[in-house]
VOPAGU-2260 file (C-alpha; in pm, 1 decimal, decimal comma):
REM VOPAGU-2260
SITE   aa  ch    i         X         Y         Z
SITE  MET   A    0   11294,3    3602,4   -1650,1
SITE  GLY   A    1   11347,7    3309,9   -1900,0
SITE  LYS   A    2   11170,3    3262,2   -2208,7
SITE  LEU   A    3   10820,4    3109,2   -2166,7
SITE  VAL   A    4   10797,6    3006,0   -2535,3
SITE  ASP   A    5   11026,8    2971,2   -2824,7
SITE  LEU   A    6   10996,5    2976,6   -3207,4
SITE  ASP   A    7   10952,4    2605,6   -3236,3
SITE  TYR   A    8   10683,9    2588,5   -2990,6
SITE  ILE   A    9   10487,9    2887,5   -3134,8
SITE  GLN   A   10   10523,4    2716,0   -3488,3
SITE  LYS   A   11   10422,1    2377,1   -3365,3
SITE  ILE   A   12   10097,9    2493,6   -3206,7
SITE  THR   A   13    9997,2    2773,0   -3435,7
SITE  GLY   A   14   10142,9    2657,6   -3774,4
SITE  MET   A   15   10280,7    3004,4   -3818,2
SITE  ASN   A   16   10577,9    3063,0   -4073,8
SITE  ASP   A   17   10924,8    3187,8   -3945,5
SITE  HIS   A   18   10832,1    3552,2   -4028,5
SITE  ASP   A   19   10514,0    3543,7   -3812,7
SITE  ALA   A   20   10644,0    3331,7   -3531,6
SITE  SER   A   21   10953,7    3573,7   -3501,2
SITE  ASN   A   22   10729,3    3866,5   -3499,0
SITE  LEU   A   23   10504,3    3706,2   -3214,4
SITE  MET   A   24   10816,0    3628,4   -3023,3
SITE  PHE   A   25   10917,3    4001,2   -3046,9
SITE  LEU   A   26   10556,9    4086,3   -2908,6
SITE  LEU   A   27   10580,7    3830,3   -2633,3
SITE  SER   A   28   10930,5    3893,7   -2508,7
SITE  SER   A   29   10963,7    4276,4   -2526,6
SITE  ASN   A   30   10925,0    4491,6   -2227,2
SITE  GLU   A   31   10675,7    4758,2   -2180,5
SITE  GLU   A   32   10910,7    5042,1   -2303,2
SITE  VAL   A   33   11000,9    4849,9   -2621,3
SITE  LEU   A   34   10639,6    4785,3   -2702,6
SITE  LYS   A   35   10539,5    5143,8   -2629,3
SITE  ASP   A   36   10817,3    5255,1   -2875,4
SITE  TRP   A   37   10712,3    5003,4   -3125,4
SITE  TYR   A   38   10340,2    5102,3   -3107,8
SITE  ALA   A   39   10444,7    5465,0   -3146,4
SITE  GLU   A   40   10638,4    5402,8   -3467,5
SITE  MET   A   41   10418,7    5165,4   -3645,3
SITE  GLY   A   42   10084,6    5227,1   -3822,2
SITE  GLU   A   43    9747,3    5081,0   -3789,7
SITE  ASP   A   44    9821,9    4807,2   -4027,2
SITE  ASP   A   45   10111,8    4686,9   -3805,9
SITE  HIS   A   46    9883,4    4722,7   -3497,7
SITE  GLN   A   47    9617,3    4513,3   -3645,0
SITE  TYR   A   48    9869,8    4251,7   -3765,7
SITE  ALA   A   49   10014,7    4220,5   -3413,1
SITE  LYS   A   50    9662,6    4187,8   -3284,5
SITE  GLU   A   51    9609,4    3902,2   -3519,4
SITE  LEU   A   52    9924,0    3719,5   -3416,3
SITE  LEU   A   53    9835,2    3749,6   -3054,8
SITE  TYR   A   54    9470,9    3626,5   -3116,0
SITE  LEU   A   55    9604,6    3317,5   -3320,3
SITE  PHE   A   56    9850,0    3236,2   -3023,1
SITE  LYS   A   57    9570,2    3286,4   -2766,1
SITE  GLU   A   58    9348,6    3043,0   -2976,0
SITE  ALA   A   59    9610,3    2796,5   -3003,1
SITE  LEU   A   60    9673,1    2793,6   -2623,4
SITE  ASN   A   61    9299,5    2760,9   -2557,1
SITE  ASN   A   62    9276,9    2455,0   -2799,2
SITE  ILE   A   63    9554,7    2288,5   -2603,9
SITE  GLU   A   64    9368,2    2355,0   -2277,2
SITE  ILE   A   65    9047,7    2210,7   -2416,4
SITE  GLU   A   66    9239,2    1901,5   -2552,4
SITE  LYS   A   67    9378,8    1845,6   -2195,9
SITE  LYS   A   68    9032,8    1878,9   -2021,6
SITE  LEU   A   69    8875,3    1641,3   -2284,5
SITE  LYS   A   70    9137,4    1394,0   -2235,4
SITE  LYS   A   71    9102,3    1415,8   -1849,0
SITE  GLU   A   72    8726,7    1371,0   -1895,1
SITE  LYS   A   73    8791,6    1079,1   -2108,2
SITE  GLU   A   74    9028,8     923,9   -1858,5
SITE  PHE   A   75    8769,7     990,1   -1581,4
SITE  SER   A   76    8503,6     822,9   -1771,8
SITE  LEU   A   77    8719,4     518,8   -1839,9
SITE  ALA   A   78    8800,2     494,0   -1470,0
SITE  ASN   A   79    8431,9     528,0   -1366,1
SITE  SER   A   80    8319,5     253,7   -1600,7
SITE  VAL   A   81    8583,5      25,2   -1458,7
SITE  LEU   A   82    8493,3     100,6   -1105,8
SITE  LYS   A   83    8105,1      46,8   -1186,9
SITE  LYS   A   84    8195,6    -316,8   -1232,5
SITE  PHE   A   85    8291,2    -366,8    -870,9
């Protein structure tokens, strides 16, 4: 399976620095076994940090989807206003 996202994309949509974006890439690209090992070895602070990174990424993706929907609605409204003239 290829990468779904890369560091540049993460940084572009979230504004994360290299360190945070790299950590997020680890979380997104690791398999279940690696994540289980990581979780067992890390403490609560690291777990919370990972949750925050994932939350920020999810919010950035949600914002992109909202922007796409708003753009479509605007285009649809514009088309409707042009069609009303006929």
